[in-house]
PyMOL Python script that loads the backbone (N, CA, C, O; Angstrom):
from pymol import cmd

cmd.read_pdbstr("""\
ATOM      1  N   MET A   1      88.773  83.519  96.999  1.00  0.00           N
ATOM      2  CA  MET A   1      89.904  84.301  96.752  1.00  0.00           C
ATOM      3  C   MET A   1      90.514  84.626  98.169  1.00  0.00           C
ATOM      4  O   MET A   1      89.733  84.955  99.062  1.00  0.00           O
ATOM      5  N   THR A   2      91.771  84.557  98.406  1.00  0.00           N
ATOM      6  CA  THR A   2      92.309  84.868  99.646  1.00  0.00           C
ATOM      7  C   THR A   2      92.471  86.300  99.889  1.00  0.00           C
ATOM      8  O   THR A   2      92.428  87.075  98.934  1.00  0.00           O
ATOM      9  N   THR A   3      92.667  86.749 101.164  1.00  0.00           N
ATOM     10  CA  THR A   3      92.823  88.048 101.447  1.00  0.00           C
ATOM     11  C   THR A   3      94.075  88.736 100.678  1.00  0.00           C
ATOM     12  O   THR A   3      94.011  89.876 100.218  1.00  0.00           O
ATOM     13  N   LYS A   4      95.167  87.946 100.599  1.00  0.00           N
ATOM     14  CA  LYS A   4      96.280  88.470  99.897  1.00  0.00           C
ATOM     15  C   LYS A   4      95.929  88.683  98.436  1.00  0.00           C
ATOM     16  O   LYS A   4      96.264  89.736  97.893  1.00  0.00           O
ATOM     17  N   GLU A   5      95.255  87.720  97.752  1.00  0.00           N
ATOM     18  CA  GLU A   5      94.848  87.914  96.368  1.00  0.00           C
ATOM     19  C   GLU A   5      94.040  89.080  96.179  1.00  0.00           C
ATOM     20  O   GLU A   5      94.360  89.860  95.282  1.00  0.00           O
ATOM     21  N   ARG A   6      92.928  89.337  96.972  1.00  0.00           N
ATOM     22  CA  ARG A   6      92.132  90.383  96.966  1.00  0.00           C
ATOM     23  C   ARG A   6      92.965  91.876  97.193  1.00  0.00           C
ATOM     24  O   ARG A   6      92.674  92.906  96.585  1.00  0.00           O
ATOM     25  N   LEU A   7      93.887  91.771  98.043  1.00  0.00           N
ATOM     26  CA  LEU A   7      94.787  92.977  98.272  1.00  0.00           C
ATOM     27  C   LEU A   7      95.570  93.275  97.074  1.00  0.00           C
ATOM     28  O   LEU A   7      95.678  94.435  96.678  1.00  0.00           O
ATOM     29  N   ILE A   8      96.147  92.241  96.447  1.00  0.00           N
ATOM     30  CA  ILE A   8      96.954  92.391  95.232  1.00  0.00           C
ATOM     31  C   ILE A   8      96.095  93.016  94.068  1.00  0.00           C
ATOM     32  O   ILE A   8      96.544  93.901  93.340  1.00  0.00           O
ATOM     33  N   ASP A   9      94.863  92.506  93.948  1.00  0.00           N
ATOM     34  CA  ASP A   9      93.863  93.004  92.929  1.00  0.00           C
ATOM     35  C   ASP A   9      93.573  94.515  93.071  1.00  0.00           C
ATOM     36  O   ASP A   9      93.516  95.248  92.084  1.00  0.00           O
ATOM     37  N   GLU A  10      93.390  94.957  94.346  1.00  0.00           N
ATOM     38  CA  GLU A  10      93.182  96.290  94.652  1.00  0.00           C
ATOM     39  C   GLU A  10      94.327  97.156  94.378  1.00  0.00           C
ATOM     40  O   GLU A  10      94.226  98.262  93.848  1.00  0.00           O
ATOM     41  N   LEU A  11      95.446  96.602  94.766  1.00  0.00           N
ATOM     42  CA  LEU A  11      96.857  97.453  94.617  1.00  0.00           C
ATOM     43  C   LEU A  11      97.060  97.663  93.143  1.00  0.00           C
ATOM     44  O   LEU A  11      97.594  98.712  92.784  1.00  0.00           O
ATOM     45  N   ASP A  12      96.671  96.734  92.218  1.00  0.00           N
ATOM     46  CA  ASP A  12      96.988  96.980  90.909  1.00  0.00           C
ATOM     47  C   ASP A  12      96.436  98.168  90.297  1.00  0.00           C
ATOM     48  O   ASP A  12      97.008  98.635  89.313  1.00  0.00           O
ATOM     49  N   ASP A  13      95.287  98.769  90.806  1.00  0.00           N
ATOM     50  CA  ASP A  13      94.762  99.999  90.357  1.00  0.00           C
ATOM     51  C   ASP A  13      95.024 101.219  91.133  1.00  0.00           C
ATOM     52  O   ASP A  13      94.659 102.318  90.717  1.00  0.00           O
ATOM     53  N   ALA A  14      95.628 101.066  92.220  1.00  0.00           N
ATOM     54  CA  ALA A  14      95.918 102.105  93.179  1.00  0.00           C
ATOM     55  C   ALA A  14      96.915 103.094  92.805  1.00  0.00           C
ATOM     56  O   ALA A  14      97.922 102.750  92.187  1.00  0.00           O
ATOM     57  N   PRO A  15      96.679 104.437  93.177  1.00  0.00           N
ATOM     58  CA  PRO A  15      97.714 105.339  92.871  1.00  0.00           C
ATOM     59  C   PRO A  15      98.954 105.133  93.555  1.00  0.00           C
ATOM     60  O   PRO A  15      99.005 104.388  94.534  1.00  0.00           O
ATOM     61  N   GLU A  16     100.072 105.805  93.066  1.00  0.00           N
ATOM     62  CA  GLU A  16     101.433 105.479  93.679  1.00  0.00           C
ATOM     63  C   GLU A  16     101.450 106.091  95.162  1.00  0.00           C
ATOM     64  O   GLU A  16     102.052 105.504  96.061  1.00  0.00           O
ATOM     65  N   GLU A  17     100.804 107.225  95.370  1.00  0.00           N
ATOM     66  CA  GLU A  17     100.815 107.732  96.752  1.00  0.00           C
ATOM     67  C   GLU A  17     100.230 106.636  97.713  1.00  0.00           C
ATOM     68  O   GLU A  17     100.776 106.338  98.775  1.00  0.00           O
ATOM     69  N   LEU A  18      99.167 106.108  97.287  1.00  0.00           N
ATOM     70  CA  LEU A  18      98.480 105.116  98.185  1.00  0.00           C
ATOM     71  C   LEU A  18      99.398 103.837  98.331  1.00  0.00           C
ATOM     72  O   LEU A  18      99.502 103.256  99.411  1.00  0.00           O
ATOM     73  N   LEU A  19     100.017 103.455  97.261  1.00  0.00           N
ATOM     74  CA  LEU A  19     100.909 102.290  97.351  1.00  0.00           C
ATOM     75  C   LEU A  19     102.020 102.635  98.373  1.00  0.00           C
ATOM     76  O   LEU A  19     102.381 101.778  99.179  1.00  0.00           O
ATOM     77  N   GLU A  20     102.561 103.855  98.356  1.00  0.00           N
ATOM     78  CA  GLU A  20     103.709 104.175  99.286  1.00  0.00           C
ATOM     79  C   GLU A  20     103.157 104.126 100.720  1.00  0.00           C
ATOM     80  O   GLU A  20     103.825 103.659 101.642  1.00  0.00           O
ATOM     81  N   ALA A  21     101.988 104.593 100.873  1.00  0.00           N
ATOM     82  CA  ALA A  21     101.434 104.656 102.259  1.00  0.00           C
ATOM     83  C   ALA A  21     101.118 103.132 102.770  1.00  0.00           C
ATOM     84  O   ALA A  21     101.387 102.793 103.922  1.00  0.00           O
ATOM     85  N   VAL A  22     100.585 102.333 101.916  1.00  0.00           N
ATOM     86  CA  VAL A  22     100.308 100.994 102.322  1.00  0.00           C
ATOM     87  C   VAL A  22     101.694 100.281 102.564  1.00  0.00           C
ATOM     88  O   VAL A  22     101.810  99.537 103.538  1.00  0.00           O
ATOM     89  N   LEU A  23     102.678 100.479 101.756  1.00  0.00           N
ATOM     90  CA  LEU A  23     104.049  99.922 102.004  1.00  0.00           C
ATOM     91  C   LEU A  23     104.536 100.225 103.320  1.00  0.00           C
ATOM     92  O   LEU A  23     104.919  99.328 104.071  1.00  0.00           O
ATOM     93  N   SER A  24     104.542 101.531 103.666  1.00  0.00           N
ATOM     94  CA  SER A  24     105.091 102.067 104.948  1.00  0.00           C
ATOM     95  C   SER A  24     104.317 101.416 106.064  1.00  0.00           C
ATOM     96  O   SER A  24     104.922 101.008 107.056  1.00  0.00           O
ATOM     97  N   PHE A  25     102.963 101.292 105.950  1.00  0.00           N
ATOM     98  CA  PHE A  25     102.244 100.712 106.928  1.00  0.00           C
ATOM     99  C   PHE A  25     102.599  99.268 107.177  1.00  0.00           C
ATOM    100  O   PHE A  25     102.810  98.812 108.301  1.00  0.00           O
ATOM    101  N   VAL A  26     102.649  98.603 106.093  1.00  0.00           N
ATOM    102  CA  VAL A  26     103.010  97.121 106.316  1.00  0.00           C
ATOM    103  C   VAL A  26     104.268  96.923 106.816  1.00  0.00           C
ATOM    104  O   VAL A  26     104.424  96.084 107.703  1.00  0.00           O
ATOM    105  N   LEU A  27     105.277  97.613 106.355  1.00  0.00           N
ATOM    106  CA  LEU A  27     106.586  97.565 107.010  1.00  0.00           C
ATOM    107  C   LEU A  27     106.744  97.962 108.464  1.00  0.00           C
ATOM    108  O   LEU A  27     107.532  97.370 109.202  1.00  0.00           O
ATOM    109  N   ALA A  28     106.018  98.926 108.848  1.00  0.00           N
ATOM    110  CA  ALA A  28     105.746  99.401 110.220  1.00  0.00           C
ATOM    111  C   ALA A  28     105.150  98.322 111.127  1.00  0.00           C
ATOM    112  O   ALA A  28     105.597  98.080 112.248  1.00  0.00           O
ATOM    113  N   ALA A  29     104.155  97.714 110.592  1.00  0.00           N
ATOM    114  CA  ALA A  29     103.388  96.745 111.337  1.00  0.00           C
ATOM    115  C   ALA A  29     104.291  95.445 111.403  1.00  0.00           C
ATOM    116  O   ALA A  29     104.303  94.788 112.443  1.00  0.00           O
ATOM    117  N   LYS A  30     104.979  95.099 110.408  1.00  0.00           N
ATOM    118  CA  LYS A  30     106.027  93.962 110.578  1.00  0.00           C
ATOM    119  C   LYS A  30     107.018  94.216 111.576  1.00  0.00           C
ATOM    120  O   LYS A  30     107.334  93.345 112.387  1.00  0.00           O
ATOM    121  N   GLN A  31     107.598  95.512 111.565  1.00  0.00           N
ATOM    122  CA  GLN A  31     108.604  95.817 112.562  1.00  0.00           C
ATOM    123  C   GLN A  31     108.061  95.858 113.941  1.00  0.00           C
ATOM    124  O   GLN A  31     108.748  95.386 114.846  1.00  0.00           O
ATOM    125  N   THR A  32     106.853  96.394 114.207  1.00  0.00           N
ATOM    126  CA  THR A  32     106.246  96.574 115.485  1.00  0.00           C
ATOM    127  C   THR A  32     105.974  95.089 116.009  1.00  0.00           C
ATOM    128  O   THR A  32     106.257  94.826 117.177  1.00  0.00           O
ATOM    129  N   SER A  33     105.423  94.099 115.159  1.00  0.00           N
ATOM    130  CA  SER A  33     105.212  92.841 115.454  1.00  0.00           C
ATOM    131  C   SER A  33     106.336  91.903 115.854  1.00  0.00           C
ATOM    132  O   SER A  33     106.242  91.007 116.693  1.00  0.00           O
ATOM    133  N   HIS A  34     107.452  92.235 115.121  1.00  0.00           N
ATOM    134  CA  HIS A  34     108.673  91.576 115.438  1.00  0.00           C
ATOM    135  C   HIS A  34     109.307  92.106 116.746  1.00  0.00           C
ATOM    136  O   HIS A  34     109.789  91.324 117.565  1.00  0.00           O
ATOM    137  N   ALA A  35     109.300  93.447 116.931  1.00  0.00           N
ATOM    138  CA  ALA A  35     109.819  93.987 118.216  1.00  0.00           C
ATOM    139  C   ALA A  35     109.012  93.483 119.399  1.00  0.00           C
ATOM    140  O   ALA A  35     109.588  93.177 120.443  1.00  0.00           O
ATOM    141  N   ALA A  36     107.665  93.385 119.262  1.00  0.00           N
ATOM    142  CA  ALA A  36     106.837  92.914 120.305  1.00  0.00           C
ATOM    143  C   ALA A  36     107.182  91.443 120.666  1.00  0.00           C
ATOM    144  O   ALA A  36     107.219  91.089 121.844  1.00  0.00           O
ATOM    145  N   GLN A  37     107.420  90.639 119.698  1.00  0.00           N
ATOM    146  CA  GLN A  37     107.748  89.193 119.954  1.00  0.00           C
ATOM    147  C   GLN A  37     109.190  89.049 120.578  1.00  0.00           C
ATOM    148  O   GLN A  37     109.429  88.107 121.333  1.00  0.00           O
ATOM    149  N   THR A  38     110.033  89.875 120.298  1.00  0.00           N
ATOM    150  CA  THR A  38     111.457  89.727 120.755  1.00  0.00           C
ATOM    151  C   THR A  38     111.782  90.758 121.965  1.00  0.00           C
ATOM    152  O   THR A  38     112.922  90.777 122.430  1.00  0.00           O
ATOM    153  N   SER A  39     110.873  91.529 122.421  1.00  0.00           N
ATOM    154  CA  SER A  39     111.010  92.431 123.409  1.00  0.00           C
ATOM    155  C   SER A  39     111.042  91.800 124.712  1.00  0.00           C
ATOM    156  O   SER A  39     110.458  90.728 124.877  1.00  0.00           O
ATOM    157  N   ASP A  40     111.732  92.423 125.745  1.00  0.00           N
ATOM    158  CA  ASP A  40     111.671  91.700 127.163  1.00  0.00           C
ATOM    159  C   ASP A  40     110.782  92.602 127.955  1.00  0.00           C
ATOM    160  O   ASP A  40     110.632  92.325 129.145  1.00  0.00           O
ATOM    161  N   PHE A  41     110.189  93.613 127.473  1.00  0.00           N
ATOM    162  CA  PHE A  41     109.203  94.406 128.250  1.00  0.00           C
ATOM    163  C   PHE A  41     109.498  94.853 129.682  1.00  0.00           C
ATOM    164  O   PHE A  41     108.606  95.192 130.460  1.00  0.00           O
ATOM    165  N   SER A  42     110.811  94.835 129.989  1.00  0.00           N
ATOM    166  CA  SER A  42     111.275  95.204 131.344  1.00  0.00           C
ATOM    167  C   SER A  42     111.653  96.631 131.311  1.00  0.00           C
ATOM    168  O   SER A  42     111.708  97.282 132.355  1.00  0.00           O
ATOM    169  N   GLU A  43     111.906  97.124 130.204  1.00  0.00           N
ATOM    170  CA  GLU A  43     112.226  98.594 129.952  1.00  0.00           C
ATOM    171  C   GLU A  43     111.329  99.256 128.932  1.00  0.00           C
ATOM    172  O   GLU A  43     110.981  98.653 127.917  1.00  0.00           O
ATOM    173  N   PRO A  44     110.968 100.439 129.185  1.00  0.00           N
ATOM    174  CA  PRO A  44     110.038 101.116 128.255  1.00  0.00           C
ATOM    175  C   PRO A  44     110.896 101.366 127.004  1.00  0.00           C
ATOM    176  O   PRO A  44     112.103 101.597 127.068  1.00  0.00           O
ATOM    177  N   HIS A  45     110.175 101.303 125.837  1.00  0.00           N
ATOM    178  CA  HIS A  45     110.882 101.484 124.639  1.00  0.00           C
ATOM    179  C   HIS A  45     110.178 102.702 123.802  1.00  0.00           C
ATOM    180  O   HIS A  45     108.961 102.875 123.869  1.00  0.00           O
ATOM    181  N   ALA A  46     110.953 103.458 123.082  1.00  0.00           N
ATOM    182  CA  ALA A  46     110.505 104.522 122.355  1.00  0.00           C
ATOM    183  C   ALA A  46     109.763 103.939 121.054  1.00  0.00           C
ATOM    184  O   ALA A  46     110.183 102.874 120.600  1.00  0.00           O
ATOM    185  N   PRO A  47     108.774 104.527 120.485  1.00  0.00           N
ATOM    186  CA  PRO A  47     108.179 104.061 119.232  1.00  0.00           C
ATOM    187  C   PRO A  47     109.167 103.858 118.132  1.00  0.00           C
ATOM    188  O   PRO A  47     110.066 104.678 117.947  1.00  0.00           O
ATOM    189  N   HIS A  48     109.032 102.820 117.416  1.00  0.00           N
ATOM    190  CA  HIS A  48     109.964 102.615 116.243  1.00  0.00           C
ATOM    191  C   HIS A  48     109.811 103.689 115.273  1.00  0.00           C
ATOM    192  O   HIS A  48     108.672 104.025 114.950  1.00  0.00           O
ATOM    193  N   PRO A  49     110.847 104.277 114.763  1.00  0.00           N
ATOM    194  CA  PRO A  49     110.762 105.259 113.659  1.00  0.00           C
ATOM    195  C   PRO A  49     109.940 104.930 112.474  1.00  0.00           C
ATOM    196  O   PRO A  49     109.187 105.762 111.969  1.00  0.00           O
ATOM    197  N   VAL A  50     110.095 103.547 111.961  1.00  0.00           N
ATOM    198  CA  VAL A  50     109.414 103.126 110.856  1.00  0.00           C
ATOM    199  C   VAL A  50     107.897 103.133 111.165  1.00  0.00           C
ATOM    200  O   VAL A  50     107.107 103.520 110.303  1.00  0.00           O
ATOM    201  N   ALA A  51     107.516 102.750 112.267  1.00  0.00           N
ATOM    202  CA  ALA A  51     106.025 102.786 112.685  1.00  0.00           C
ATOM    203  C   ALA A  51     105.514 104.183 112.520  1.00  0.00           C
ATOM    204  O   ALA A  51     104.548 104.429 111.798  1.00  0.00           O
ATOM    205  N   ALA A  52     106.181 105.121 113.208  1.00  0.00           N
ATOM    206  CA  ALA A  52     105.792 106.535 113.236  1.00  0.00           C
ATOM    207  C   ALA A  52     105.698 107.030 111.715  1.00  0.00           C
ATOM    208  O   ALA A  52     104.697 107.625 111.315  1.00  0.00           O
ATOM    209  N   ASN A  53     106.696 106.777 110.965  1.00  0.00           N
ATOM    210  CA  ASN A  53     106.710 107.211 109.567  1.00  0.00           C
ATOM    211  C   ASN A  53     105.488 106.516 108.874  1.00  0.00           C
ATOM    212  O   ASN A  53     104.761 107.209 108.163  1.00  0.00           O
ATOM    213  N   GLY A  54     105.231 105.215 109.039  1.00  0.00           N
ATOM    214  CA  GLY A  54     104.169 104.665 108.363  1.00  0.00           C
ATOM    215  C   GLY A  54     102.789 105.305 108.650  1.00  0.00           C
ATOM    216  O   GLY A  54     101.986 105.629 107.775  1.00  0.00           O
ATOM    217  N   LEU A  55     102.609 105.449 110.005  1.00  0.00           N
ATOM    218  CA  LEU A  55     101.367 106.113 110.360  1.00  0.00           C
ATOM    219  C   LEU A  55     101.323 107.516 109.803  1.00  0.00           C
ATOM    220  O   LEU A  55     100.317 107.928 109.226  1.00  0.00           O
ATOM    221  N   GLN A  56     102.299 108.181 109.955  1.00  0.00           N
ATOM    222  CA  GLN A  56     102.364 109.591 109.284  1.00  0.00           C
ATOM    223  C   GLN A  56     102.025 109.643 107.914  1.00  0.00           C
ATOM    224  O   GLN A  56     101.319 110.562 107.498  1.00  0.00           O
ATOM    225  N   ALA A  57     102.572 108.502 106.951  1.00  0.00           N
ATOM    226  CA  ALA A  57     102.267 108.602 105.633  1.00  0.00           C
ATOM    227  C   ALA A  57     100.723 108.297 105.466  1.00  0.00           C
ATOM    228  O   ALA A  57     100.128 108.839 104.534  1.00  0.00           O
ATOM    229  N   VAL A  58     100.077 107.486 106.296  1.00  0.00           N
ATOM    230  CA  VAL A  58      98.708 107.281 106.020  1.00  0.00           C
ATOM    231  C   VAL A  58      97.906 108.547 106.349  1.00  0.00           C
ATOM    232  O   VAL A  58      97.007 108.939 105.606  1.00  0.00           O
ATOM    233  N   LEU A  59      98.262 109.194 107.511  1.00  0.00           N
ATOM    234  CA  LEU A  59      97.638 110.469 107.977  1.00  0.00           C
ATOM    235  C   LEU A  59      97.753 111.547 106.854  1.00  0.00           C
ATOM    236  O   LEU A  59      96.819 112.295 106.564  1.00  0.00           O
ATOM    237  N   ASP A  60      98.990 111.567 106.237  1.00  0.00           N
ATOM    238  CA  ASP A  60      99.194 112.594 105.209  1.00  0.00           C
ATOM    239  C   ASP A  60      98.302 112.327 103.940  1.00  0.00           C
ATOM    240  O   ASP A  60      97.806 113.253 103.298  1.00  0.00           O
ATOM    241  N   LEU A  61      98.146 111.134 103.653  1.00  0.00           N
ATOM    242  CA  LEU A  61      97.400 110.625 102.483  1.00  0.00           C
ATOM    243  C   LEU A  61      95.863 111.080 102.823  1.00  0.00           C
ATOM    244  O   LEU A  61      95.197 111.633 101.948  1.00  0.00           O
ATOM    245  N   LEU A  62      95.362 110.845 104.032  1.00  0.00           N
ATOM    246  CA  LEU A  62      94.091 111.150 104.448  1.00  0.00           C
ATOM    247  C   LEU A  62      93.922 112.684 104.448  1.00  0.00           C
ATOM    248  O   LEU A  62      92.866 113.195 104.075  1.00  0.00           O
ATOM    249  N   ASP A  63      94.892 113.353 104.839  1.00  0.00           N
ATOM    250  CA  ASP A  63      94.930 114.934 104.791  1.00  0.00           C
ATOM    251  C   ASP A  63      94.658 115.487 103.307  1.00  0.00           C
ATOM    252  O   ASP A  63      93.986 116.493 103.082  1.00  0.00           O
ATOM    253  N   ALA A  64      95.253 114.716 102.358  1.00  0.00           N
ATOM    254  CA  ALA A  64      95.420 115.174 100.945  1.00  0.00           C
ATOM    255  C   ALA A  64      93.990 115.000 100.267  1.00  0.00           C
ATOM    256  O   ALA A  64      93.714 115.547  99.199  1.00  0.00           O
ATOM    257  N   LEU A  65      93.101 114.191 100.977  1.00  0.00           N
ATOM    258  CA  LEU A  65      91.785 113.942 100.239  1.00  0.00           C
ATOM    259  C   LEU A  65      90.954 115.213 100.181  1.00  0.00           C
ATOM    260  O   LEU A  65      91.010 115.939 101.173  1.00  0.00           O
ATOM    261  N   PRO A  66      90.225 115.567  99.206  1.00  0.00           N
ATOM    262  CA  PRO A  66      89.302 116.645  99.191  1.00  0.00           C
ATOM    263  C   PRO A  66      88.233 116.530 100.308  1.00  0.00           C
ATOM    264  O   PRO A  66      87.775 115.445 100.663  1.00  0.00           O
ATOM    265  N   PRO A  67      87.852 117.768 100.858  1.00  0.00           N
ATOM    266  CA  PRO A  67      86.689 117.643 101.777  1.00  0.00           C
ATOM    267  C   PRO A  67      85.415 117.260 101.116  1.00  0.00           C
ATOM    268  O   PRO A  67      85.239 117.533  99.928  1.00  0.00           O
ATOM    269  N   LEU A  68      84.514 116.641 101.822  1.00  0.00           N
ATOM    270  CA  LEU A  68      83.210 116.362 101.359  1.00  0.00           C
ATOM    271  C   LEU A  68      82.224 117.492 101.287  1.00  0.00           C
ATOM    272  O   LEU A  68      82.104 118.218 102.273  1.00  0.00           O
ATOM    273  N   SER A  69      81.584 117.682 100.323  1.00  0.00           N
ATOM    274  CA  SER A  69      80.476 118.761 100.274  1.00  0.00           C
ATOM    275  C   SER A  69      79.330 118.534 101.191  1.00  0.00           C
ATOM    276  O   SER A  69      79.090 117.387 101.568  1.00  0.00           O
ATOM    277  N   PRO A  70      78.606 119.534 101.578  1.00  0.00           N
ATOM    278  CA  PRO A  70      77.450 119.330 102.403  1.00  0.00           C
ATOM    279  C   PRO A  70      76.535 118.256 101.900  1.00  0.00           C
ATOM    280  O   PRO A  70      76.024 117.391 102.611  1.00  0.00           O
ATOM    281  N   GLU A  71      76.367 118.400 100.528  1.00  0.00           N
ATOM    282  CA  GLU A  71      75.410 117.269  99.934  1.00  0.00           C
ATOM    283  C   GLU A  71      75.950 115.877 100.036  1.00  0.00           C
ATOM    284  O   GLU A  71      75.178 114.934 100.211  1.00  0.00           O
ATOM    285  N   GLU A  72      77.320 115.698  99.929  1.00  0.00           N
ATOM    286  CA  GLU A  72      77.849 114.359 100.055  1.00  0.00           C
ATOM    287  C   GLU A  72      77.688 113.897 101.486  1.00  0.00           C
ATOM    288  O   GLU A  72      77.268 112.770 101.749  1.00  0.00           O
ATOM    289  N   LEU A  73      78.051 114.842 102.467  1.00  0.00           N
ATOM    290  CA  LEU A  73      77.834 114.446 103.858  1.00  0.00           C
ATOM    291  C   LEU A  73      76.549 114.008 104.209  1.00  0.00           C
ATOM    292  O   LEU A  73      76.375 113.144 105.069  1.00  0.00           O
ATOM    293  N   ALA A  74      75.533 114.616 103.522  1.00  0.00           N
ATOM    294  CA  ALA A  74      74.071 114.435 103.841  1.00  0.00           C
ATOM    295  C   ALA A  74      73.665 112.985 103.374  1.00  0.00           C
ATOM    296  O   ALA A  74      72.648 112.438 103.801  1.00  0.00           O
ATOM    297  N   THR A  75      74.481 112.428 102.515  1.00  0.00           N
ATOM    298  CA  THR A  75      74.129 111.073 101.978  1.00  0.00           C
ATOM    299  C   THR A  75      74.925 109.996 102.786  1.00  0.00           C
ATOM    300  O   THR A  75      74.722 108.808 102.539  1.00  0.00           O
ATOM    301  N   MET A  76      75.771 110.351 103.687  1.00  0.00           N
ATOM    302  CA  MET A  76      76.478 109.439 104.476  1.00  0.00           C
ATOM    303  C   MET A  76      75.489 108.845 105.679  1.00  0.00           C
ATOM    304  O   MET A  76      74.677 109.564 106.259  1.00  0.00           O
ATOM    305  N   PRO A  77      75.649 107.607 105.934  1.00  0.00           N
ATOM    306  CA  PRO A  77      74.781 107.023 107.048  1.00  0.00           C
ATOM    307  C   PRO A  77      75.248 107.574 108.400  1.00  0.00           C
ATOM    308  O   PRO A  77      76.447 107.685 108.655  1.00  0.00           O
ATOM    309  N   HIS A  78      74.270 107.921 109.271  1.00  0.00           N
ATOM    310  CA  HIS A  78      74.595 108.430 110.513  1.00  0.00           C
ATOM    311  C   HIS A  78      74.771 107.294 111.590  1.00  0.00           C
ATOM    312  O   HIS A  78      75.242 107.527 112.703  1.00  0.00           O
ATOM    313  N   ASP A  79      74.363 106.063 111.183  1.00  0.00           N
ATOM    314  CA  ASP A  79      74.571 104.885 112.138  1.00  0.00           C
ATOM    315  C   ASP A  79      75.695 103.982 111.668  1.00  0.00           C
ATOM    316  O   ASP A  79      75.674 102.773 111.902  1.00  0.00           O
ATOM    317  N   GLY A  80      76.713 104.597 110.979  1.00  0.00           N
ATOM    318  CA  GLY A  80      77.812 103.706 110.424  1.00  0.00           C
ATOM    319  C   GLY A  80      78.554 102.960 111.459  1.00  0.00           C
ATOM    320  O   GLY A  80      78.904 101.800 111.238  1.00  0.00           O
ATOM    321  N   ALA A  81      78.827 103.578 112.626  1.00  0.00           N
ATOM    322  CA  ALA A  81      79.510 102.859 113.629  1.00  0.00           C
ATOM    323  C   ALA A  81      78.834 101.636 114.210  1.00  0.00           C
ATOM    324  O   ALA A  81      79.425 100.583 114.451  1.00  0.00           O
ATOM    325  N   GLU A  82      77.475 101.873 114.426  1.00  0.00           N
ATOM    326  CA  GLU A  82      76.636 100.819 115.034  1.00  0.00           C
ATOM    327  C   GLU A  82      76.353  99.686 113.956  1.00  0.00           C
ATOM    328  O   GLU A  82      76.263  98.502 114.278  1.00  0.00           O
ATOM    329  N   ASN A  83      76.227 100.121 112.715  1.00  0.00           N
ATOM    330  CA  ASN A  83      75.768  99.053 111.628  1.00  0.00           C
ATOM    331  C   ASN A  83      76.860  98.947 110.560  1.00  0.00           C
ATOM    332  O   ASN A  83      76.589  98.833 109.364  1.00  0.00           O
ATOM    333  N   HIS A  84      78.094  98.989 111.037  1.00  0.00           N
ATOM    334  CA  HIS A  84      79.179  98.920 109.884  1.00  0.00           C
ATOM    335  C   HIS A  84      79.161  97.553 109.220  1.00  0.00           C
ATOM    336  O   HIS A  84      79.522  97.482 108.045  1.00  0.00           O
ATOM    337  N   ASP A  85      78.781  96.488 109.852  1.00  0.00           N
ATOM    338  CA  ASP A  85      78.559  95.155 109.105  1.00  0.00           C
ATOM    339  C   ASP A  85      77.582  95.220 108.015  1.00  0.00           C
ATOM    340  O   ASP A  85      77.688  94.587 106.964  1.00  0.00           O
ATOM    341  N   HIS A  86      76.545  96.083 108.341  1.00  0.00           N
ATOM    342  CA  HIS A  86      75.563  96.316 107.279  1.00  0.00           C
ATOM    343  C   HIS A  86      75.950  96.887 105.948  1.00  0.00           C
ATOM    344  O   HIS A  86      75.669  96.454 104.831  1.00  0.00           O
ATOM    345  N   TYR A  87      76.735  98.075 106.323  1.00  0.00           N
ATOM    346  CA  TYR A  87      77.207  98.712 105.228  1.00  0.00           C
ATOM    347  C   TYR A  87      78.292  98.208 104.445  1.00  0.00           C
ATOM    348  O   TYR A  87      78.440  98.511 103.261  1.00  0.00           O
ATOM    349  N   LEU A  88      79.154  97.342 105.161  1.00  0.00           N
ATOM    350  CA  LEU A  88      80.367  96.802 104.486  1.00  0.00           C
ATOM    351  C   LEU A  88      79.975  95.357 103.869  1.00  0.00           C
ATOM    352  O   LEU A  88      80.355  95.013 102.750  1.00  0.00           O
ATOM    353  N   TYR A  89      79.144  94.513 104.742  1.00  0.00           N
ATOM    354  CA  TYR A  89      78.768  93.141 104.241  1.00  0.00           C
ATOM    355  C   TYR A  89      77.523  92.906 103.981  1.00  0.00           C
ATOM    356  O   TYR A  89      77.272  91.805 103.492  1.00  0.00           O
ATOM    357  N   GLY A  90      76.480  93.789 104.211  1.00  0.00           N
ATOM    358  CA  GLY A  90      75.003  93.520 103.911  1.00  0.00           C
ATOM    359  C   GLY A  90      74.337  92.825 104.969  1.00  0.00           C
ATOM    360  O   GLY A  90      73.221  92.359 104.743  1.00  0.00           O
ATOM    361  N   ALA A  91      74.912  92.679 106.186  1.00  0.00           N
ATOM    362  CA  ALA A  91      74.372  92.057 107.365  1.00  0.00           C
ATOM    363  C   ALA A  91      73.085  92.945 107.699  1.00  0.00           C
ATOM    364  O   ALA A  91      73.013  94.135 107.393  1.00  0.00           O
ATOM    365  N   PRO A  92      72.120  92.267 108.333  1.00  0.00           N
ATOM    366  CA  PRO A  92      70.931  93.060 108.888  1.00  0.00           C
ATOM    367  C   PRO A  92      71.449  94.134 109.829  1.00  0.00           C
ATOM    368  O   PRO A  92      72.468  93.982 110.502  1.00  0.00           O
ATOM    369  N   LYS A  93      70.649  95.295 109.843  1.00  0.00           N
ATOM    370  CA  LYS A  93      71.070  96.366 110.832  1.00  0.00           C
ATOM    371  C   LYS A  93      70.621  96.015 112.291  1.00  0.00           C
ATOM    372  O   LYS A  93      69.624  95.339 112.542  1.00  0.00           O
ATOM    373  N   ASN A  94      71.339  96.467 113.083  1.00  0.00           N
ATOM    374  CA  ASN A  94      71.088  96.329 114.530  1.00  0.00           C
ATOM    375  C   ASN A  94      69.750  97.084 114.965  1.00  0.00           C
ATOM    376  O   ASN A  94      69.389  97.072 116.142  1.00  0.00           O
TER     377      ASN A  94
END
""", "prot")
cmd.dss("prot")
cmd.show_as("cartoon", "prot")
cmd.util.cbc("prot")
cmd.orient("prot")
């Protein structure tokens, strides 16, 4: 299964707010990528407004999540940054 197919499967069950945030992020990334490819880099540029809005949409979505309880936090791994491949893909821990 391709990445695109996996993403489409995940988006089928996603709430509307998440879909809006993902769409904003994708559009911003495309605009940023296109701007970087066509820019002459000789003059500084202000951030593209779509990119700022896309990032803000993702941050707003994260802010809307309920906080974790102390019990939930206690179950979280403390070595997640070091062993992220283990927790995401089952690779051996470092």
